[in-house]
Each structure stands twice: as structure tokens, then as C-alpha cells.
C-alpha positions as a printed NumPy array, in Angstrom:
array([[  23.648,  -70.72 , -115.875],
       [  23.115,  -67.184, -115.352],
       [  19.316,  -67.226, -116.263],
       [  18.817,  -70.133, -113.833],
       [  20.621,  -67.608, -110.884],
       [  18.608,  -64.461, -111.58 ],
       [  15.077,  -66.148, -111.732],
       [  16.04 ,  -67.786, -108.648],
       [  17.062,  -64.484, -107.321],
       [  13.982,  -62.363, -108.912],
       [  11.644,  -65.149, -107.56 ],
       [  13.13 ,  -64.417, -103.566],
       [  12.822,  -60.713, -104.459],
       [   9.412,  -60.919, -106.053],
       [   8.301,  -63.085, -102.924],
       [   9.782,  -60.631, -100.34 ],
       [   8.272,  -57.532, -102.378],
       [   4.801,  -59.485, -102.474],
       [   4.539,  -60.354,  -99.036],
       [   5.06 ,  -56.78 ,  -97.91 ],
       [   3.065,  -54.941, -100.639],
       [   0.397,  -57.561,  -99.906],
       [   0.43 ,  -56.865,  -95.865],
       [  -3.612,  -57.367,  -95.443],
       [  -3.042,  -60.753,  -97.644],
       [  -0.266,  -62.892,  -95.99 ],
       [   2.205,  -64.504,  -98.869],
       [   1.009,  -68.625,  -98.389],
       [   3.922,  -70.426,  -99.133],
       [   1.99 ,  -73.548,  -98.933],
       [  -0.255,  -72.009, -101.824],
       [   2.478,  -70.765, -103.775],
       [   4.356,  -74.473, -103.444],
       [   1.145,  -76.003, -104.67 ],
       [   0.888,  -73.836, -107.556],
       [   4.212,  -74.451, -108.541],
       [   4.238,  -77.897, -108.226],
       [   0.843,  -77.954, -110.357],
       [   2.382,  -75.87 , -113.036],
       [   5.51 ,  -78.078, -113.312],
       [   3.182,  -81.329, -113.351],
       [   1.045,  -80.141, -116.076],
       [   4.323,  -78.805, -118.125],
       [   6.192,  -81.683, -117.879],
       [   3.138,  -84.38 , -118.135],
       [   3.993,  -86.029, -115.086],
       [   1.781,  -88.986, -114.028],
       [   0.405,  -89.278, -110.29 ],
       [   3.012,  -91.787, -109.59 ],
       [   6.241,  -89.286, -110.938],
       [   4.887,  -86.71 , -108.795],
       [   4.498,  -88.874, -105.842],
       [   8.085,  -89.981, -106.701],
       [   9.599,  -86.837, -107.628],
       [   8.118,  -83.867, -105.865],
       [   9.846,  -85.081, -102.193],
       [  12.934,  -85.114, -103.68 ],
       [  12.568,  -81.497, -105.342],
       [  11.029,  -80.147, -102.338],
       [  14.179,  -81.181, -100.441],
       [  16.067,  -79.493, -103.069],
       [  13.51 ,  -76.048, -102.343],
       [  14.46 ,  -76.32 ,  -98.781],
       [  18.243,  -76.276,  -99.42 ],
       [  17.973,  -73.364, -101.903],
       [  15.859,  -71.573,  -99.283],
       [  18.567,  -71.826,  -96.673],
       [  20.956,  -69.99 ,  -99.407],
       [  18.593,  -67.194,  -99.712],
       [  18.689,  -66.838,  -96.158],
       [  22.21 ,  -65.901,  -96.326],
       [  21.586,  -63.458,  -99.066],
       [  19.215,  -61.595,  -97.283],
       [  21.791,  -61.199,  -94.439],
       [  24.361,  -59.995,  -96.674],
       [  22.299,  -57.036,  -98.11 ],
       [  22.751,  -55.258,  -94.798],
       [  26.364,  -54.717,  -95.362],
       [  27.811,  -51.077,  -94.484],
       [  28.846,  -50.162,  -98.293],
       [  31.164,  -47.209,  -96.74 ],
       [  33.343,  -50.469,  -95.315],
       [  35.48 ,  -51.701,  -98.004],
       [  36.774,  -54.764,  -96.101],
       [  32.671,  -55.458,  -95.041],
       [  31.714,  -55.163,  -98.681],
       [  34.643,  -57.421,  -99.984],
       [  34.075,  -60.007,  -97.455],
       [  30.058,  -59.832,  -98.566],
       [  31.123,  -60.155, -102.153],
       [  33.441,  -63.446, -101.049],
       [  30.504,  -64.654,  -99.039],
       [  27.857,  -63.926, -101.988],
       [  30.271,  -65.685, -104.768],
       [  30.414,  -68.796, -102.817],
       [  26.71 ,  -68.877, -102.022],
       [  26.193,  -69.226, -105.729],
       [  28.513,  -71.539, -106.739],
       [  26.944,  -73.9  , -103.629],
       [  23.556,  -72.809, -105.336],
       [  24.704,  -74.098, -108.462],
       [  26.107,  -77.282, -106.9  ],
       [  22.722,  -78.053, -104.981],
       [  20.976,  -77.815, -108.719],
       [  23.486,  -79.994, -110.198],
       [  23.211,  -82.481, -107.069],
       [  19.619,  -82.383, -107.352],
       [  19.392,  -82.617, -111.343],
       [  21.478,  -85.676, -111.287],
       [  18.956,  -87.286, -108.621],
       [  15.733,  -86.135, -110.56 ],
       [  17.163,  -87.946, -113.609],
       [  17.218,  -91.454, -111.723],
       [  13.674,  -90.7  , -111.091],
       [  12.679,  -89.586, -114.283],
       [  13.62 ,  -89.559, -118.099],
       [  16.205,  -86.727, -118.749],
       [  13.644,  -85.454, -121.239],
       [  11.029,  -84.64 , -118.332],
       [  13.536,  -83.607, -115.925],
       [  14.197,  -80.853, -118.581],
       [  10.863,  -79.814, -119.101],
       [  10.58 ,  -79.698, -114.945],
       [  13.676,  -77.521, -115.451],
       [  12.255,  -74.85 , -118.177],
       [   8.721,  -75.287, -116.337],
       [   9.971,  -73.789, -113.188],
       [  11.806,  -70.879, -115.251],
       [   8.407,  -70.307, -116.724],
       [   6.427,  -69.953, -113.74 ],
       [   8.518,  -67.627, -111.99 ],
       [   8.825,  -65.688, -115.219],
       [   5.135,  -65.628, -115.334],
       [   5.11 ,  -64.437, -111.712],
       [   6.481,  -60.972, -113.217],
       [   4.514,  -60.493, -115.967],
       [   1.851,  -57.407, -115.82 ],
       [  -1.22 ,  -58.268, -113.816],
       [   0.579,  -61.626, -113.263],
       [  -0.253,  -62.908, -116.604],
       [  -3.613,  -61.461, -116.829],
       [  -4.962,  -61.068, -120.267],
       [  -4.695,  -57.189, -121.36 ],
       [  -7.572,  -55.065, -122.023],
       [  -8.289,  -54.762, -125.755],
       [  -9.584,  -51.178, -126.762]])
């Protein structure tokens, strides 16, 4: 649970930093989504028919998650010298984290009505691995040998 939460937050941080670090090269969310879906389909061995049925529901989940992250971004601009504002921000973050887990749980159940649980598990692992690869040095490029 914590790993998933961390990965999602890390993904959003990476996406934001990538967009800021590469001003001339604008982050392309459609390209990111295509690459993520291709990686998931490959890693989970989804057939074209399974992909066609699964990914619309997956995109629906991701859209709901993006709404959560939009709220998270707003909470970054809290005056840390104001204890009352900080306490409220903490409560909002905690409530948001719980809502994010509810979204995941709800959609994981929906996924299991579309695909076998074994494939849903592979999809969850693939999504985590995709995000992990984004943080590797050189984005997973091979290291130079001496």
C-alpha cells in the first residue's frame, strides 16, 4: 500500500519535474499514456481484445487519480508558519490518500471482472515497474562499460 502510494506520488513529481526540466521539449501526456499502456500490455501479456476492453476502464481510473494529484499540488503552497493551515493541509492530504486507495480498490475490482486476477496483478506490477524505470539513471539506458 505504501509502495503504491509512493510510486504514484513519485510519478507525479517526476512528471512535473520532467515538464519543468525540459522546457523546450514539452511533456506529451498522450505519448506517456501510450508508452505506459504498451508497457502494461506487453508485461501482462494482454491480447488485443483484452487491451481493448481493459484500457478504457484503466484510463477512467487514471483520470480520477489525476484529480487527486491536482488537489495535492494545491496543498504544496501552505504557509508553514501557520499551524492551523498546516493541520488542515495534513487532514486534507490524509483524506486524499484514503480516497486514492478507495479509487484503486474500486477499479481493481472492476479490472477483475474484465480480466483474470493473475493478469490484473501483472498489470499492477507492470505499472509500478514502468514508473520505477522512469527514475533510473538515464531512464533505464545501458551504462557505459570501462
